[in-house]
C-alpha positions as a Markdown table, in Angstrom:
| # | Residue | x | y | z |
|---|---|---|---|---|
| 1 | Met | 23.1 | -2.0 | 6.6 |
| 2 | Thr | 19.8 | -1.0 | 5.0 |
| 3 | Asp | 20.0 | -3.0 | 1.8 |
| 4 | Pro | 21.5 | -6.2 | 3.3 |
| 5 | Thr | 18.7 | -6.2 | 5.8 |
| 6 | Tyr | 16.2 | -5.6 | 3.0 |
| 7 | Ser | 17.7 | -8.4 | 1.0 |
| 8 | Leu | 17.4 | -10.8 | 3.9 |
| 9 | Val | 13.8 | -9.9 | 4.5 |
| 10 | Val | 13.0 | -10.3 | 0.8 |
| 11 | Arg | 14.6 | -13.8 | 0.8 |
| 12 | Ala | 12.7 | -14.8 | 3.9 |
| 13 | Ala | 9.4 | -13.6 | 2.4 |
| 14 | Arg | 10.1 | -15.4 | -0.8 |
| 15 | Gly | 10.8 | -18.5 | 1.2 |
| 16 | Val | 7.5 | -18.2 | 2.9 |
| 17 | Phe | 5.7 | -17.6 | -0.4 |
| 18 | Ala | 7.3 | -20.6 | -1.9 |
| 19 | Gly | 6.4 | -22.7 | 1.1 |
| 20 | Leu | 2.8 | -21.7 | 0.6 |
| 21 | Gly | 3.0 | -22.3 | -3.1 |
| 22 | Leu | 1.7 | -18.8 | -3.9 |
| 23 | Arg | 1.2 | -18.1 | -7.6 |
| 24 | Ile | 2.5 | -14.6 | -7.8 |
| 25 | Asp | 2.1 | -12.8 | -11.2 |
| 26 | Val | 3.9 | -9.5 | -11.5 |
| 27 | Arg | 3.0 | -7.7 | -14.8 |
| 28 | Gly | 4.3 | -4.4 | -16.2 |
| 29 | Ala | 7.3 | -4.1 | -13.9 |
| 30 | Lys | 9.2 | -2.5 | -16.8 |
| 31 | His | 7.3 | 0.7 | -16.1 |
| 32 | Leu | 9.4 | 1.3 | -13.0 |
| 33 | Pro | 12.7 | 3.0 | -14.0 |
| 34 | Thr | 15.9 | 1.1 | -13.1 |
| 35 | Ala | 17.5 | 4.3 | -11.8 |
| 36 | Gly | 16.4 | 7.6 | -10.4 |
| 37 | Gly | 13.6 | 8.6 | -8.0 |
| 38 | Ala | 10.1 | 7.3 | -8.4 |
| 39 | Val | 6.9 | 6.9 | -6.5 |
| 40 | Leu | 5.0 | 3.6 | -6.5 |
| 41 | Ala | 1.3 | 4.2 | -5.7 |
| 42 | Ser | -0.9 | 1.1 | -5.0 |
| 43 | Asn | -4.4 | 0.2 | -3.9 |
| 44 | His | -4.6 | -1.5 | -0.5 |
| 45 | Val | -6.5 | -4.8 | 0.2 |
| 46 | Gly | -4.3 | -6.7 | 2.6 |
| 47 | Phe | -1.7 | -6.4 | 5.3 |
| 48 | Leu | 1.0 | -8.0 | 3.1 |
| 49 | Asp | 0.5 | -5.6 | 0.2 |
| 50 | Phe | 3.9 | -3.9 | 0.8 |
| 51 | Leu | 5.6 | -7.3 | 0.3 |
| 52 | Phe | 3.9 | -7.9 | -3.0 |
| 53 | Val | 4.3 | -4.3 | -4.3 |
| 54 | Gly | 7.9 | -4.5 | -3.2 |
| 55 | Leu | 8.5 | -7.3 | -5.6 |
| 56 | Val | 8.0 | -4.8 | -8.4 |
| 57 | Gly | 11.1 | -3.0 | -7.2 |
| 58 | Arg | 13.1 | -6.3 | -6.9 |
| 59 | Glu | 12.2 | -7.1 | -10.5 |
| 60 | Arg | 13.9 | -3.9 | -11.5 |
| 61 | Gly | 16.8 | -4.2 | -9.1 |
| 62 | Arg | 15.3 | -1.5 | -6.8 |
| 63 | Phe | 14.4 | -1.4 | -3.1 |
| 64 | Val | 11.1 | 0.4 | -2.3 |
| 65 | Arg | 11.0 | 2.5 | 0.9 |
| 66 | Phe | 7.4 | 2.4 | 2.1 |
| 67 | Leu | 5.4 | 4.8 | 4.2 |
| 68 | Ala | 3.8 | 2.7 | 7.0 |
| 69 | Lys | 1.9 | 3.5 | 10.1 |
| 70 | Gln | 3.8 | 4.3 | 13.2 |
| 71 | Gly | 2.5 | 1.3 | 15.0 |
| 72 | Val | 4.3 | -1.1 | 12.7 |
| 73 | Phe | 7.6 | 0.4 | 14.0 |
| 74 | Thr | 6.7 | -0.2 | 17.7 |
| 75 | Pro | 7.4 | -4.0 | 18.1 |
| 76 | Pro | 11.2 | -4.3 | 18.8 |
| 77 | Val | 12.1 | -6.9 | 16.1 |
| 78 | Val | 9.7 | -5.7 | 13.4 |
| 79 | Gly | 10.4 | -2.0 | 14.2 |
| 80 | His | 14.2 | -2.5 | 14.0 |
| 81 | Ala | 13.8 | -4.3 | 10.6 |
| 82 | Met | 11.5 | -1.6 | 9.2 |
| 83 | Arg | 13.9 | 1.1 | 10.2 |
| 84 | Ala | 16.9 | -0.9 | 8.8 |
| 85 | Met | 15.1 | -1.3 | 5.5 |
| 86 | Gly | 14.6 | 2.5 | 5.2 |
| 87 | His | 10.9 | 2.5 | 5.5 |
| 88 | Val | 9.2 | 5.7 | 6.8 |
| 89 | Ala | 7.0 | 5.9 | 9.9 |
| 90 | Val | 3.8 | 7.9 | 9.5 |
| 91 | Asp | 2.4 | 9.6 | 12.6 |
| 92 | Arg | -1.2 | 10.5 | 11.7 |
| 93 | Ala | -1.0 | 13.7 | 13.7 |
| 94 | His | 2.2 | 14.8 | 12.0 |
| 95 | Gly | 2.0 | 13.4 | 8.5 |
| 96 | Glu | 4.0 | 16.3 | 7.1 |
| 97 | Val | 7.1 | 14.9 | 8.8 |
| 98 | Ala | 6.8 | 11.6 | 6.8 |
| 99 | Leu | 6.0 | 13.6 | 3.7 |
| 100 | Arg | 9.3 | 15.4 | 4.1 |
| 101 | His | 11.2 | 12.1 | 4.5 |
| 102 | Ala | 9.4 | 10.8 | 1.4 |
| 103 | Val | 10.4 | 13.8 | -0.7 |
| 104 | Ala | 14.0 | 13.5 | 0.5 |
| 105 | Arg | 14.2 | 9.9 | -0.5 |
| 106 | Ala | 12.6 | 10.4 | -3.9 |
| 107 | Gly | 14.7 | 13.5 | -4.5 |
| 108 | Ala | 17.8 | 11.4 | -3.7 |
| 109 | Gly | 16.9 | 8.9 | -6.4 |
| 110 | Glu | 15.1 | 6.2 | -4.3 |
| 111 | Val | 11.8 | 4.5 | -4.9 |
| 112 | Val | 9.1 | 5.5 | -2.4 |
| 113 | Gly | 6.0 | 3.3 | -1.9 |
| 114 | Ile | 2.7 | 4.9 | -0.9 |
| 115 | Phe | -0.8 | 3.6 | -0.5 |
| 116 | Pro | -2.9 | 6.7 | -1.3 |
| 117 | Glu | -6.1 | 5.1 | 0.1 |
| 118 | Ala | -4.4 | 5.5 | 3.5 |
| 119 | Thr | -5.9 | 2.3 | 4.9 |
| 120 | Ile | -7.2 | -1.1 | 3.7 |
| 121 | Ser | -10.5 | -0.9 | 1.8 |
| 122 | His | -13.1 | -3.2 | 3.4 |
| 123 | Ser | -15.1 | -3.2 | 0.1 |
| 124 | Trp | -12.0 | -4.1 | -2.0 |
| 125 | Glu | -13.1 | -1.1 | -4.2 |
| 126 | Leu | -10.9 | 2.0 | -4.4 |
| 127 | Arg | -11.3 | 4.5 | -1.6 |
| 128 | Pro | -10.8 | 8.2 | -2.1 |
| 129 | Phe | -7.1 | 8.9 | -2.7 |
| 130 | Arg | -5.0 | 11.3 | -0.5 |
| 131 | Pro | -2.7 | 13.5 | -2.6 |
| 132 | Gly | 0.5 | 12.6 | -0.8 |
| 133 | Ala | 1.9 | 10.3 | -3.5 |
| 134 | Ala | 1.1 | 12.9 | -6.2 |
| 135 | Ala | 2.6 | 15.6 | -4.1 |
| 136 | Val | 5.9 | 13.8 | -3.7 |
| 137 | Ala | 6.1 | 13.0 | -7.4 |
| 138 | Thr | 5.2 | 16.5 | -8.4 |
| 139 | Trp | 7.6 | 18.3 | -6.0 |
| 140 | Cys | 10.5 | 15.9 | -7.0 |
| 141 | Ser | 9.6 | 15.7 | -10.7 |
| 142 | Val | 9.8 | 11.9 | -10.6 |
| 143 | Pro | 7.6 | 9.3 | -12.3 |
| 144 | Leu | 4.4 | 8.4 | -10.4 |
| 145 | Val | 3.9 | 4.7 | -11.1 |
| 146 | Pro | 0.4 | 3.2 | -10.6 |
| 147 | Val | 0.1 | -0.3 | -9.2 |
| 148 | Ala | -2.8 | -2.6 | -8.5 |
| 149 | Val | -2.6 | -5.7 | -6.2 |
| 150 | Trp | -5.3 | -8.3 | -6.0 |
| 151 | Gly | -5.6 | -11.6 | -4.1 |
| 152 | Ser | -3.5 | -10.6 | -1.1 |
| 153 | Gln | -6.6 | -10.1 | 0.9 |
| 154 | Arg | -7.1 | -13.9 | 0.9 |
| 155 | Leu | -3.9 | -14.3 | 2.9 |
| 156 | Leu | -4.2 | -11.7 | 5.7 |
| 157 | Thr | -6.5 | -8.7 | 5.9 |
| 158 | Val | -9.0 | -6.8 | 8.0 |
| 159 | Gly | -11.7 | -8.5 | 10.0 |
| 160 | Gly | -9.2 | -11.1 | 11.3 |
| 161 | Arg | -9.3 | -13.0 | 8.0 |
| 162 | Phe | -6.3 | -15.0 | 7.1 |
| 163 | Ser | -5.5 | -18.2 | 5.3 |
| 164 | Leu | -2.6 | -20.6 | 4.9 |
| 165 | Arg | -4.2 | -22.3 | 1.9 |
| 166 | Arg | -1.5 | -23.4 | -0.5 |
| 167 | Gly | -1.5 | -22.2 | -4.1 |
| 168 | Thr | -3.3 | -18.9 | -3.7 |
| 169 | Ala | -2.8 | -16.6 | -6.6 |
| 170 | Val | -1.7 | -13.0 | -6.1 |
| 171 | Thr | -1.8 | -10.6 | -9.1 |
| 172 | Ile | 0.2 | -7.4 | -9.3 |
| 173 | Val | -0.2 | -5.1 | -12.3 |
| 174 | Val | 2.0 | -2.0 | -13.0 |
| 175 | Gly | 0.9 | 0.7 | -15.3 |
| 176 | Glu | 2.6 | 3.4 | -17.3 |
| 177 | Pro | 3.8 | 6.2 | -15.1 |
| 178 | Leu | 2.4 | 9.7 | -14.8 |
| 179 | Arg | 5.2 | 12.3 | -15.1 |
| 180 | Pro | 3.9 | 15.4 | -13.4 |
| 181 | Gly | 6.0 | 18.6 | -13.7 |
| 182 | Pro | 6.9 | 20.8 | -10.8 |
| 183 | Asp | 4.0 | 23.1 | -11.5 |
| 184 | Ala | 1.4 | 20.4 | -11.7 |
| 185 | Asp | -1.5 | 20.5 | -9.2 |
| 186 | Pro | -1.2 | 17.5 | -6.9 |
| 187 | Tyr | -4.9 | 17.2 | -6.5 |
| 188 | Ala | -5.5 | 17.0 | -10.3 |
| 189 | Val | -2.6 | 14.5 | -10.6 |
| 190 | Thr | -4.3 | 12.5 | -7.8 |
| 191 | Glu | -7.5 | 12.2 | -9.8 |
| 192 | Gln | -5.5 | 10.9 | -12.8 |
| 193 | Leu | -3.6 | 8.5 | -10.6 |
| 194 | Arg | -6.8 | 7.1 | -9.1 |
| 195 | Ala | -8.3 | 6.6 | -12.6 |
| 196 | Arg | -5.2 | 4.6 | -13.7 |
| 197 | Val | -5.1 | 2.5 | -10.5 |
| 198 | Asp | -8.9 | 1.8 | -10.9 |
| 199 | Ala | -8.3 | 0.5 | -14.5 |
| 200 | Leu | -5.4 | -1.6 | -13.4 |
| 201 | Leu | -7.4 | -3.0 | -10.5 |
| 202 | Ala | -10.2 | -4.0 | -12.9 |
| 203 | Glu | -7.6 | -5.7 | -15.1 |
| 204 | Ala | -6.2 | -7.6 | -12.1 |
| 205 | Ile | -9.6 | -8.8 | -11.0 |
| 206 | Glu | -10.7 | -9.8 | -14.5 |
| 207 | Thr | -7.5 | -11.7 | -15.3 |
| 208 | His | -7.0 | -13.2 | -11.8 |
| 209 | Pro | -6.8 | -17.0 | -12.2 |
| 210 | Asp | -8.7 | -17.9 | -9.0 |
| 211 | Arg | -12.5 | -17.9 | -8.5 |
| 212 | Pro | -14.5 | -18.5 | -5.4 |
| 213 | Arg | -14.9 | -22.2 | -4.6 |
| 214 | Asp | -18.4 | -21.8 | -3.2 |
| 215 | Asp | -20.8 | -19.1 | -1.9 |
| 216 | Ala | -19.0 | -18.9 | 1.4 |
| 217 | Asp | -15.8 | -18.1 | -0.4 |
| 218 | Arg | -17.2 | -15.1 | -2.3 |
| 219 | Trp | -16.1 | -12.8 | 0.6 |
| 220 | Trp | -13.0 | -11.7 | -1.2 |
| 221 | Leu | -14.9 | -10.4 | -4.2 |
| 222 | Pro | -16.4 | -6.9 | -4.4 |
| 223 | Ala | -20.2 | -6.7 | -4.2 |
| 224 | Ser | -20.1 | -5.1 | -7.7 |
| 225 | Arg | -18.6 | -8.4 | -9.0 |
| 226 | Gly | -21.0 | -10.8 | -7.3 |
| 227 | Gly | -19.0 | -11.0 | -4.1 |
| 228 | Thr | -20.2 | -10.7 | -0.5 |
| 229 | Ala | -17.8 | -7.9 | 0.5 |
| 230 | Pro | -19.5 | -4.7 | 1.8 |
| 231 | Gly | -20.6 | -2.2 | -0.8 |
| 232 | Pro | -18.5 | 1.0 | -1.2 |
| 233 | Glu | -20.7 | 3.1 | 1.2 |
| 234 | Glu | -20.7 | 0.5 | 3.9 |
| 235 | Gly | -17.0 | -0.2 | 3.2 |
| 236 | Leu | -16.1 | 3.4 | 3.9 |
| 237 | Arg | -18.0 | 3.3 | 7.2 |
| 238 | Leu | -16.1 | 0.2 | 8.2 |
| 239 | Asp | -12.9 | 1.8 | 7.1 |
| 240 | Glu | -13.5 | 4.8 | 9.3 |
| 241 | Glu | -14.6 | 2.6 | 12.2 |
| 242 | Gly | -11.4 | 0.6 | 11.9 |
| 243 | Met | -9.2 | 3.7 | 11.9 |
| 244 | Arg | -10.9 | 5.1 | 15.0 |
| 245 | Lys | -10.3 | 1.8 | 16.8 |
| 246 | Ala | -6.6 | 1.9 | 15.7 |
| 247 | Asp | -6.3 | 5.4 | 17.0 |
| 248 | Leu | -7.7 | 4.5 | 20.4 |
| 249 | Ala | -5.3 | 1.5 | 20.6 |
| 250 | Ala | -2.4 | 3.8 | 19.6 |
| 251 | Glu | -3.4 | 6.3 | 22.3 |
| 252 | Ala | -3.5 | 3.5 | 24.8 |
| 253 | Arg | 0.1 | 2.7 | 23.9 |
| 254 | Asn | 1.0 | 6.4 | 24.3 |
| 255 | Leu | 1.6 | 6.7 | 20.6 |
| 256 | Arg | -0.9 | 9.5 | 20.2 |
| 257 | Pro | -1.7 | 12.7 | 22.1 |
| 258 | Arg | -4.1 | 12.3 | 25.0 |
| 259 | Asn | -6.1 | 15.2 | 23.6 |
| 260 | Arg | -7.8 | 13.7 | 20.5 |
| 261 | Ser | -8.6 | 17.2 | 19.2 |
| 262 | Arg | -4.9 | 17.7 | 18.6 |
| 263 | Ala | -4.5 | 14.4 | 16.6 |
| 264 | Arg | -5.8 | 15.5 | 13.2 |
| 265 | Arg | -5.1 | 13.6 | 10.0 |
| 266 | Ser | -2.7 | 15.0 | 7.5 |
| 267 | Pro | -4.6 | 16.3 | 4.5 |
| 268 | Leu | -1.9 | 14.8 | 2.2 |
| 269 | Leu | -1.3 | 11.5 | 3.8 |
| 270 | Gly | -4.2 | 10.8 | 6.1 |
| 271 | Arg | -3.2 | 7.9 | 8.3 |
| 272 | Ser | -0.5 | 5.5 | 7.3 |
| 273 | Ala | -0.9 | 2.2 | 5.5 |
| 274 | Gln | -2.5 | -0.6 | 7.5 |
């Protein structure tokens, strides 16, 4: 039932995208192999990123199994769909469990999707990368495919920002894969991965067809590119603040241990994708 459910969700998402008139540009999907295990590693700017990065897989006839935060699996309908699609829940306090599932899936020939920043970047600039994506690719000896997504923050993102404006452009750029061997250092591979995603993100921003309509609309551009988004340092502070609030909300729902000293982030995955 996994793939039929996934296909249904993809069709529904595409229907919504068409209804909104989104101009979605996927480039470089050829870099994802049509068979065998692989890891897609993307930056993270909006709550719908997994849908757009997932389109890379559909262009190649693949389904991407994403690692997503535990809270996404809590609502009955959404949680059932996430499990049926084969996505992996990440419990921040026990990230190694999700990592084992990711390794099993990649080792079995599936495509695993990971957001190495571990949360949405408030600055739209790249956050530090966790080495989980590189670790999975290294341990399984599968391609590590870098991806950059841009424009999705205009639809739904942190800070309660969302828009149903028709015709919004979303750009997804896929780069040549890294192919780490089983003896590679995941931390060194992570640095290479981040550099590649950074270059792809710069390309996505520079070639993105939309520009701010006025000064009030510059919020979705990084400060380094004339936008009004927080700078990297302030962005990191806001990221951490957002993660703390999410942790408290999760604890209130009994999704986290009462003793916060026991709920440490996994050094490989951190928290799950927003």
